[in-house]
Structures are given as C-alpha cells and as structure tokens.
N, C-alpha and C positions, 0 to 999 in steps of 0.2 A: 713331698719335700721341695719341689720346684716352687709350688705356691707359697710355701713358708718362707723361702728365700726372697721371693718377689715381695711378699708382705713386709718382710724385715727391711728391704731396700726402700720401699715406699715410706715406711715409718721413719727411717733415718733421714730421708729427703724432707719429709714434712717437718721434722724437728729442726733441721738445719735452717729451713726457710722461716719458721716462726720465731726462732730464738733471736734475742736482741739484748741490748744493754738496758735492761728494765730498771728505772730508778727506784721503784718500790721494792724490787728484789735486792737491789744494791743497799738500800737502807737497812733491810733485815740482815743481810750478809755482813755489813760493816758492824752492826751491833753485836752480832754473834762473834765476829773476829775479835772485837775489843774485849768481850767478856773473857775469852780464853787466853788472850795475851796478858791479861792482868793476873793470871794464876801462875805462880812459879812452877808448880808441879802438881800432877793429879793422877789418880788411879780410877779405873772404871771396869766394871764387869761388862762383857760384850757377848753378843751372839752373832755368829757369822753363818749366813745361809747362801749356798750356791745352788742356783736353779738354771735349768735349760729345758724349756718346754718341748723343743723338737727332739732332743736326745733323751728326754724323760729322766733328767737328773734333778735330784732334790736332796742335798746334803746339808746338815746343820751341825755346827760346832759351837761350843761355849768356851770362853776364855777370859783373860784379863789383860788390860793394857795399862802401862805406866808411861807417862810422858813428862819430860822436863826440858823445856826449850826445844832445841832441835833433836833431842835424844828421845828414843822410845824403846820399850820392851814389850813385845806382843807374845803372850803365851797361849797357845792352842794345844789341844790334846796330842796332835801328831807332829807338831813342830813349834819351835820358839824362834822368833826373829828379834835380834837385838841390834840397835843402831845407835852409835855414839856420835853421829854427825859426820863421821869420816869413814868409818868401817862398819860393815854389816856382817853379822854372824847369823847363819841359819842352822839351828840345831835340830837334828832328826833323831829323837830318842830310840825308836825301834831299830834304826840302822846303825846306831851308835856312831854317828857321823856329824861333823860340823863343817859347813861350807863358809869360807871367809872371802869377802869381796869388798872392793872400794865402794863407798856410797857415792852415787852420781845424782847430785841435786837436779840435774836437767832431765833425769829419766822420766818417762811417762807413768811409771808406777806411782800410785797414790800413797804418799807418806802419811801414816795415821797421825803423826805429830804436827802435820801441816794441813790437815783437812779443813781447818777453819780459815786458811789463807789461800786455798787453791784457786778460788775464783778471781784472784787479783791479776793473774797473768795467763793469757791464752784461752780464756773462756768468755762466752756470752752467757747471760743469765736472764731467766724469765720467771716472774712470780706467777704461779698458776691459781692457787686457791688456799683458803683456810681449810684444813682437813684434820680429822682426829686420827692420830697414829699411836697405837699402843695405849689408848685411853687418854692421850694428851692432845689438846688442841694445838696444832702446829701450822706453820706457814710452809706450803709445798713449793719448792723452787727447783727448777731444772738448770743445770750448767751444761753448756754444749761447747766443745772445743772449737777453736777457730780453725785449726788444721783439719782438713778433710781426711787425712791419713792417720789421725790419732788412734791410739789403741782402744780408747773408749769413746763411743759416740754420744754418751750422755751420762751425767751423774745427777741423780735425784736426791735432794736433801729435804729433810723434814726438821724445821727449826721450831723449838718450843716458843709459842707466841707470847707467853708470859715472861719468861726469863731469858730467852734467846740462846738457850743451850741446844746442842745437837741431839735430837731424838734418834735419828738414823740417817744413813746415806746408802744409796745403791748405785753401783757402777754397772753399766751396760756395755758389753763389747760386741764387736761385729760378728762374732761366732754364735751369738744367741745366748751367751752366758750372762747371768745377773748375779752380782756379788753384793749381798746386803749386810750391812753392819748396824746393829742396834745397841745403843748404850743404855746401861742400867747401873744402879748403885754407884753413882758418881761421887767421888771423894776428892774435893779440892784442897784438903788440908793435910798434905803428906810432905814429909821431909825425906828426900832420897839423895844419897851420896852418888856422885858421878860414876863411881866404880860399879854401881849396879847395872850400868849400861855398857858392859863389856863381858865377854865370855871368858870365864876363868877356867882354863884347862885343868888346873889342879883339883878342881871340884868334880871333874868328870873323867876319872881314870879309864883308859882303854878306848877312848873316843878317837876315831880316825879324823884327821884334819885334812880337808881338801881346800888348799889355798888357790883361789882363782884370781888373785891380784896380779 
C-alpha cells in the first residue's frame, strides 16, 4: 500500500512538471470548443466507468446526457442529475429522494455541459500523441490544474482527430480513483424546452425533498 501511494505521488509530480501551455494542444482544444458552442442542444449516450486499482474497484454504468447551453440532464441507473444553470437536483430513485442545491459555477466538480470549455481557466494542457480510442483515431491531451490542491490532478481527453468531437474524458483524483466518460450515439439535432432541465415534483409522487440551499 505504501509503495502504491509513493508511486501515485511520483506520478502526480511528474505530470505537474511536464505539463505546460502546449500550442498544439490548444489548437485542438479550441477547435473542439468551437464545434460544441455552435450546437444549440444535443443528446448523447454515455458510459461511465469508475476504477481504483488499489481498492480493486471497477464499476460501469450506462446512461444518457442532454445539454443545452449551461443546462444539462444526466440520467444514470442509480441517479439523475439535473442542472438548469442555477439549481441542481440529484434524484435517487431507489431512495425515493431528491436533493436540491444551488449550482456553484466555481466548484471543482466537472460540469458535463462545460467539459468543452474547462481548459480555458485554471488548467495547463499538453498534447501527448495520436492514439486510437474506441476504434477512432484521436488526439490525446492531458489537462493539469494550476492549483496544487485541486480535487483532480489530471483530466485526460481524447478528441476525434477528424471532426474534433469528444470521444472520452477521464478524471484522476488523488485517492486513486479514475472516472471515465465515453460518448456514443451523439445527436446534435434536438429541440429541448428549458422545462426539461428542472425536476417536476408532480411527476414523482411520494419523493422526499432534501433542500440543501
């Protein structure tokens, strides 16, 4: 266990030293950001995998995400997260409970509706290589936070080399957890009303409301 912790610390240090504001990475990231900003709203099927080699954790979930501007709705088997840009609802079907909180734009939590813009503030970025990810030729880019005490010490992005869409991104935290999101079945031609990005209590009778605001 001690050796694993030392190895993790060494890896974090090596990443911090090597990371920079790489112009080649910036060119790819800017093209990717421009692509998503031009889309009014989109839906995508996603897979979410949580792994921790030390703790022998390997969990996978599949779901769907809908994004419109600053708003998003992420539906996973065990929970649904809805964000209208000011309020966040986290619905837990098995517990029949919904937690309500204010959305904090300054939070270190990675907002799925802003993953294409995250590199613009508080991150260094480094182009690593062209690499095939999920059968697609991608540009592998690492984002490293400028703050040493940030929640995640690295975010790895795979950007489709041909059309600059996001193939996947993985967040690495200091506890050894890796959170990987992979996008599939991307649909950029959706029309979604703003009311979709709010939790309607009338549709969920008997659900307990936990207001954390």
